[in-house]
Steps between C-alpha positions, in 0.01 A plus 500: 500500500727499802422266786515628869792275565713643237426867595774724614522456879628854551215644300250281707655623820496865408131466404394316817706703750356808674725564802880530471700527809831685401780395730773765496261773363652846553305823531777672298365569153841454349531127607411231256269342757290809516473542121406132439245495799355836376457350156326192635277706723405713194395177328249419776710284742485573874844562618605412849846655603706256714797698646572554874669847420191669358147571623344577148561458142256558205243605757505155649596413857823309520559195704832380655456141375276280295367342819353847609297542181125449606366383166561226250782557259510382144852571398803587729725721278857503638728803458763382752853371444523123464634444851158620636292285270479177696349656812240673275417178325463316838245752601311485166479121553371553853229728366417264194558778249449348156776690315853640563653748244868577538596817304775530253832423665329304788605154475487232765470147364478321843213736617321461155512128526378504864203724384417261208512204732242669708272545197585865432546637133833666477625765256880582544717774351227667300330835529130488574445849318665376189328160507158678550557761231599229248174320555249776569587797288 
């Protein structure tokens, strides 16, 4: 029997989370952010688009920044280039978001360590869709 402490933390996060704020979510169906967020939405997660350039994506109102999101966020999923990550992490720390997920190719060690120091669970350079699919087929 597996104890709770040895359970996979990513599996536990994906089981527990309900609301995912996707920073950099596009309303263009051809963009990876849209496909990944659409998949997660189809699996029962509430998706909150965070992108100042759009008003709507996946039938959800978009917000210009994490600070504008009026509800509790379980995961901040980042689809932005690494140079934008630290500011996003700072906002997530302010909002006491429990988890930050940086998609494949999004790597920022300093921001990840800052988030961990603030008690935030961090996944970096991994695709949330691939990780979800591998665990919940």
